Structure formats: structure tokens, C-alpha cells
N, C-alpha and C positions, 0 to 999 in steps of 0.2 A: 655627600650622600646622607640625607637626613633620616631621622628615626622612622618616619612613615614608610619611606621607600625601602629602608633596610628591613623592617618587619615584614613587609609584603614579600620580599624575596626569601627571607628565612621561612616564612609560612609556606611559600610556594615550593621551597626545597623539600620540606618534610611531607607536605601533601603529595608532591610528585613522587617522593620515595615510597609513600604508602600505596599509592596507585600502582606503581611498578611492581612492588612486592606482592600485592594482592592479585594483580593481573597475571603475574608470572608463576605464582605458587603452584597451580595445577599442572604446569608444564615443567616444573623443576625436575631434573633428572631424566626427562624424556628424550629419546633418540629419534630424530626425524624432523621434517618440516611440517608445520601445522597451519591452520586457517582460522584461528580464533579471532573474533572480531569485537569481543567485549568480555567483561567478567563472566566466567562460567560457573562460579560457585553459587549455590543457593543462599538465600538470606544474606545478601551482601549489604543491605541497608544498615548503616551505622555499625558495621561488623567487619572491618578489614582483617586480613589474616595477621595473626601474630607473627613476628619475624625477627630473627636474631640480627638481621641487618640493621634494624633500628634499636633493638634492645641494648646491644652492646655499647652503643653510643651514649645511652643514658647513664651507664656506669661511668664512662669517661667524663661526662658532664658533671657528675657528682664529685669526681676528683677535682675538677676545675673550680667548682663552687667553694671548695675548701682551700685549695692550694694556689689557684690563679695561675699566673705565668710560670710559677715554680714547678708546675707539673712536669714530670719527666717519665722516662720509661719505667723506672723503679717504682714510682708512685702508682702509675697506671697498672703495673703488674700486680701490685698488692690489691687494688680494687678489683682487678680481673679475677684474681684467685678467690676473693671473698664473694663477689656478686654474680659472676657468670656461671650459670648452671651447666651448660652443655660440656660434655667431655669427649665428643666425637672428633675424629680426625685431628686437624691442626689445633683445635681448642684443647683437646685432651693432652696432646704432646706438649704444648706450651705450658699448661698447668703442671704437668708431671715434672717437667724440667725445672720449673720454678720451685716446686716443693722439694726437689732434690738439692736445691741450693745453687743451681746453674743460673747465673744472672742474665738479664737482657744485655745485649742483643743475641747472645749465644743461645738463649732459650728458644728463640724462634728458628734457629738453624739446626741445632744438634739433633741427630736421629729423627729428623722431621721430614718424612716423605711428602708431607702436605704443605711444605713451606711456600710452594708456588701456586697455592690455591686461591680461591675467591674470598675466603673468610676475612681478609684484611681490607681489600679495596672497598668493601661494603660499609666501612666505618669512617670514610673520609669526610662526610658532610659536616660532622660536628666541628672539625678543625677549620673547614672553610667558612662556616658561619660564625665561629668565634674570632676569626681573623679575616673579615671581609676586605677584599682589595689588597691583601697582604699575603700572597702565595709563598713568599720566602719564610714566613712564620708558620703558615698552615702546613706546609710540607715538612717542616721540622717536627712539629707535633705529630703529624701523620707517621713519620718515621718512628718516633718513640712508641706510638700505639702499635704499629705493625710489628716491631721487633720483638714483641712479647711472644708471638706464635707464628711468625712468618719470616722469610728472608727472600733475597733475590727477586724473582718475578712477582711474588706475592707482595713484597714491599714496594717494588716499583709501581705496582698497580695503585696502591693507596696514595703514594706520592703524586702520581700522575693525576688522579681524580681530584685530590686536594688542591693542586695547582690550578687546574681548570676551574673548579667550582669557586675557589676564592676569587679568581680573576673575573668570573662571570657576574659578580656583583656590580661590575663597572663595564666590562666588555661583553658585547652581545654577539659578535661575529664568531660563528662556530669554528670556522677554519683557523682563525687567530687563536681561539681558546685551545684547540687541539695542539697547535704548534707550541703554545705556552706550556702545556702539560708535557709535551715531548722534550722540551728543553731541560726538564728536571730529572730525566731518567737516562741511563746509558744507551748510547747509539747501538751498542753491541747486543742489547737485550732482545729476547724473543718478543717482548711486549712492544718495543719500539718498531721492530720489523713488521709485526702483525698490524699495528695501527697504520704504518706507512703503506702497507699493502692495500688496505681499505681505501686510503686516500688516493692512491694511484688508480685503483679501479674506478672510483667515482669521477676523478678528474679526466680520465681517459675515455669516458663515455660508456663504460660497462653498465649493463642493466643490473638492477638489484639481484636478480636471480643468478646472473653470471658472477657477480661479486661474491655472493653467498657461496657458490660452488668453489670459487677460488680460495676463499677464506678457509673453508672446511678442509680443503686439500692441502693447503700450505701452512696453516696455523694449527698445529696439532693440539688436541684437547682430549680429556679423559672423563669428563664429568658424567655424561650419560652412560658411558660404558660400565660404570660402577653400579648403576641402578637398573640396568636393563638386561633381561635374560638374553642369552645368545640368539635364541630363535626369533626374538623380537627386534633385533638390531636391523634397522632398515638402511642406514647409511654405511653399508658394507664397503663402499669404495674408498672410504676415508680411513687413514691409518691413525689409530688412537695413540695418545701420548702415554707415558707412565702414569699410574694412578697418582692423583694429586696435582698434576701439571695442568691447571685449569684457567689461571688468570689471563694469559695472553689471548686465548681463543674467545673467552666470554667478554673481555673488554673490547676485542675487535668486533664482536657481534653488536655491542652497544654503540660503538662508533659508526658502524655500518647503519644502524637505525637512525643515528643522529644526522649523518650526512644525507642519506637517501630520503629521510623524512622531511628534510629541508625546512625545519622550523615548525612543522605541524606536530603538535604534541601527541595526539592520538595516533597518527600515521607512524611516527617515529617509534612509539612504544610497541605497536603491533609488529612492525618489521623486526624488532629485536626479539620480542617474546616468542614469535612463531618459529624461531630457530631452536627452541627447546634448550637443552643443556642446563646450565644454572640460570634458568630464565628469570627467577625472582631477583637474582643479584644483578644481572645485566640490565634488566628493565628498571630495577630500583635505582641504580646509579644514574642511568640515563634520565629517568623521570625527575630525580632530584636536580640534576644539572639544568634541564630545561625549565624546571620550576624556578630556579634562581634567575635564569635569563629572562623568562617571561614575567615573573612575579605571580603571586597567587591570584591577583585580580584579573589576570589574563589567561589563566588556565581554564580549559573548557569545562563548563558546568556538567556536561555529560559524564566526565570522568571523576570530578572531585565531589560532586553532590552526594553520591551514594556513600562515600567514605565519611563525609560530614565532620572532618577534622578529628575523628576518633583515633586514639592510639590503643592498641591491644598488645600487651606484652606477655611473654611466656618463658623467657630465658634468663630471668633475673631472680636471684635470691635476695629478697629485701627483708625477710622476717627477722633473721639473726641481727641485722644492723638495727632495725627499729626497736628490737627488744632490749638492746644493751646501750645504745648511744642516745645522748640528749638531743643531738641534731638528727632529725629523721632523714631517711633516704628520699631524695626528690624523685617522684615517680609521676610524670605528667600523664593525665588522662586524655589530653587533646594536643594537637599540634599548636593551638593557640597558647596553651600554657607553656609548651616547650619553647616556642619562639620568644615569648616574654622573658623566660628565664635565661635564654642565650643572650638576649640584649643586655640584661643586667650584668652578665659576666664579661662582655666584650671589653669594657675598660680595664678589667683585670688581666687581659691577655695582650693588649696592644701597648706599644711604647707611648709615652705621654704626648708626643708630638704627632701621633697618628689619629687622635680623636679630640673632641672637645665636648663639654657639656654646656649647651646654650639654653636660652629661655624656651626654645622649641623642643629641647631634649637632646639626645645623643646625636652627634654628627661625626662621621668617620671620614678620614682623609686617606684615600688609597695611594698606592705607589704610582709613579709616572710610567714605569716600565715593569711589566709583570714577568718578563722572561728571566730565567735563571742566569746569573752572571757571576763569574769568579773575580775576586779582587785582582788577580794577575792579568785579567783582560783590561783593567782600568789603569794600573800602574806597572811600570817596568819593575821586575822583581828586585833588582838591585837599587832601586831608587831610595834616596835618603828619606827617613821618616818612619813612623810606626804604622805599618799596614795590618796590624793584628786585628782579629775580630773577637768580640766578647765570647761568642759561642761557636761551636762547630756548625757550619751551615749544612744544608741538605746534601749537597754534592760530596762534602767531606765525610758525612755519616755513611752514605751509601757506599763509598769507596773503601771503607775500613775492612780489613780482613775479617772473615767470619769468626775466628777465634780471638776476639779482642773485646775488651770492655773499656769504657771511657767515663771520665768524670769532668765536670766543669766547676772549678773552685773560684774563689773571689778574685784572685789575681793571676791565675793561669788555668789552662785546661790540659788534660792528660789522657793518654791512651796507653793501655797495657795490652801487649800482644803476646799470646801464647805462641812461642816459636815452634812448638811441636803440636800438642793438643791438650785436652783437659786431663789426661790420664797419666798416672805414674806407676812405676815399678820400683821396688826397693833395689838399690844398687845401680839404677840407671838415671843419668843426669838429664834434667830438663831445664828450660830457661824461659824467662819472661823479659821482653824488651819494653822499657818505659820510654814514651815519647812525650815530652813536655813542651807546650806551646805557650808563648806569651799571649795573653788575651786582650792586651791593649788598655787595661784599666789603670794601671799604676803610672805609666808614662816614664818610669825610671828603671835603671838596671838593678838586678838582684843576684844574690848568691843563694842557691838552694842546697839544703842538706837532706839527703834521702837515707832513711834508716829502714832496714828490712827486719821483720820479726816473724818467727815461725815456731813450730812445735818441737819438742824433744824428738829425736830420731830423724831430723831433717837438717842438713847442712846448707848454708847459703855462703857462697864464696865471697860475695861482695856485700858485707853487712851494712856498710856505710860508705857514702860517697858524697862529694860536693861538686857542684857545677854552676857556671854562671848562666843567668837568663838575661841576655843582653838587651832585650826589649827594643829590637831594631830590625825592621824589614821582615817581621814575622818569623824570626829564627826559631828553630826547633832543636831542643836538646835531647839526646838519646843516651840511654844506658841499659845494658843487658845484665840481668842478674841470673847467675847459674845456680841451680838448685839441685841438691842431691839427697833424695830420700834414702836413708840407710836402714832404719828400723821403725817404720810406721806400722803400728799394730792395727789401726782402724782402716776404714775404707775411704778416708778423706783427710786432707790437711789444708790449712790456709796459710797464706803469706800476707802479712800486713805491711804496706809501705806507708811510712810516715814522712811527709814532705814538709819541711819547715823553711821559712824565709827569714833571713836575718833582719831583725828590727820590726817584725810583724807578729801579731798574736794569733792569727787565724790558724785553725786546726785542719789539716788536709790529710785525710786517710783514704787509702784505697786497698781493698781486699781482693785477692785472687785465690781461687780454690782449685785443688787438684783431687781427682777421684781415682780410686784403685781400678785397675783394668779387670 
């Protein structure tokens, strides 16, 4: 995939995103079925709607410009807290948790009734475009991004779209792309079931209207119910979900538009948008995906000419950064500028064997197989040899308990699981389980020494321990630390774990925090 083709698809992605967001904005939060046939806003020429769907991705791109593939959820969270203005719903909960000292991925789950909402899956495109043809990487960064302010269905949504969109740089078959996306999310999830329901309707010959009725009856959602007066709710035969449970229904709507639109950009967009609900989100993700598949050069002029590559932002705080830092915040005014900057960053995100710089420019080499696969499917678990992976993969990240934090160090990776929850009471014991995984880098065995440090007024029963890391067959070492707060005066205390490896100078520290009930 050469630079010209790559740029055309990235440009198509964000022009498609802009079209979907602008087309759907007037129907966002509306309850009912509509008959919109084109943009209904006045003065649409060179004036697309500002949209957090695209704004928040610009914040992430700025983090990538500085940190490259070292970007993780912690770095993204710092940029999120600095540059993202909105504090409604999930955005506000995520920022509030982060400012309290609750780290990712717990920040996206704790006390967050909007963890299953749409504010995460709308941010998938940046990771797909930075990792074209590499969904195993795109989904990992999508998870980091989502974990700031979402969990469960909200996170599955961003992972699903990132897998589809990254693969769409090379694969154009819509059914295959949907299956690729599904391979990265749990079969038991509401999102998986909702998408599968749409597929079954389409493949069993149901009309669009029949499928739409089935989707609204069987895939519960709540978005429009939060924005519509009771007297104006027309879809009274459908049972709403709890407030904030929005991603499964709205993604099902987008997939319905994609399948029944049968590759026609305009038809697909209208089928999705006219279902209302979170219309700018469903149409935006759909438009971006079709934009990658078709490329900007094949998008209908009817839809993209009025937008004219313009980007309008409204959800970013860039003044503080620009006033205090030598490196200005990158704020593209057009999708052309955005596409060019993404291409500049791609080599900083991919492994060196995944791209080359030739006389013609950047060339990206995609995977042979885009479906999610676990190493245990390739090798017998007890087979001789090192089957460890440098990083946690998407499946491992998604399957971690909600109350856990993880770190990836130079020679191992680690998960700390709160075996109760984040809160403490004086006189009541709590515990943290550490799981340490060989990451396959060193190729030799090690002994680890773990030392735990905390504040006065807190007792740790296991202050020091040693354990072998055998570096064979992906072995995992586990140790539980029992912690007893006795006289904590404040409303918070931390435990610092220092993990050293004999013969190595690397510093490996992990902090877990507890909060008073």
C-alpha cells in the first residue's frame, strides 16, 4: 500500500466522518424514524458541524506526535484532562475520576453509568489510520483510549470499529470486515449480539424496515429517551435501556446502514441517520469506514463537496498549551492537513518490519490475517519454548477485571488486581494480587524481588518477597499482598511496589491507591 493510496483512504476516512457527523447532528437525540434525504442545516457550504467525535481524536494525535508508539492510557489521560473541554456524562466522570487519582482503566468504569455509551467508539478512526492494515495494534491503542472514560460495551465499541477500519485499508468486503471486528470483542457482549442480529436479518432476507423494527425491539438503547419529552416519544413500543447504555444499539444501527446500503455511500448514511438516536455518532463511524473502503477519490461529490475538507472544532482547549509550551498544539483546519500529519506519524507507530521508506515515499505492509487470534491457538500451551508477548494484546486487556491496573516494563509486564475494591476502612484488611508475566524480551530466567512501601498507619503483611520468572511457556507469577489500614488520618493512601531483577538496572515501580469510604 503506497503513500498515494494510503493518503486517499485517510482523507476519505475523515471526510466521511465529517459528512456523517454533519448529516446526523440535527437528528441527534431524536426519537423516531425520519425521512431526511440530505443535509438539513442552513449555510452548509464550507461549514460542517463542529463535533466532539473528531475533536477528541485531535487530542490523541497530539499525544502521538510527541510520544509515538509509547503512547498509553496514562499519557492519553493526561492529554484528555488538559485538552478536552466537555464535562458531560462519560467525559465528566472520566475526568473527575482521573483528577481524584483513580487511574486508567478503573477511571472509565468506577461510578460511571455512561461507561457503555457512544463517546468512545467515535474515537476509533485515529488509531485505524495510524495503524493501517494492523488491527492488532489499532485495537490495543483503541483500548487505551477508551479506558479513560468507558468500559464494557463502550470499550468493545471502539475496539470493534478500530479493527474494522484498520483492516478496511486493505480489505473491502463489508461482511469480512464485520467478522474481523467481531473477532476482537466478547461473544457474550450485547454489542456482539446486536451486530449478529443485524447480520441475521440481512442474510435471511428481512427488509430494512423489518430489520429496523427488530433491532429497536431486541437491542435496547437509551439515547433519545434522555433528550425527548415523554409526550414526544413516538417509539413507545420499544423498551429503553438504563441511561447511558447506548453503544450496542447505535452501532447496530450503523451496521444496518452498512449492510442494507450495499456499498452505496449516500444510501448507507441515510439509512443509519434516519433512525435518529445518536445519529451523528452512528453516521460518523459509518461514513469514516466507508470512506476508508472507497477512498476519498470515490466518495460522491454530492456529499463531500459542500464540506470541502473543512474541519471545525469546538471541544478542545488549546489556548493554555499554546501559551506555555514551545511546541504548539497541532490543530488542523482541513482534512488534508490532518491526513498529511497522520502519515508523518505512521512510522512512529508501526513495527519497523511493517513499513518502508522508498523513493516513492511511505509504503505500509499489512498483516496477512486481520482476525484476532490468541497464541494458544497457534501453539500447544505446554510446548517447549518462549511463547511470551512483549505487550498485553487486546483480548488480554479486555478480559482484565474492572478493578485492576497494569504496567508494561522493559523485561516483564504486570497486573495489579484489587481483590475487594478501591476503598478502605481503618481496621479492615484488604488485598492486592500482583500477576507478573514474562514478556519475551530477555530470553533467560530471572529472580524478582518485590518490595512494598506505604504510609504510617498502614501495615503490609508481606513487605518483601522473591519469586522466579522462568521465562518459559508464558508462565505467570502471582503474589497477594494483604494490607491493613490501622490509623489512616486522610482520605487516601498509596502502596508502592518496587520490582527489581537481579543483575538488571531497570527501575520498575507500580502504585496502587486506596480511598476512604
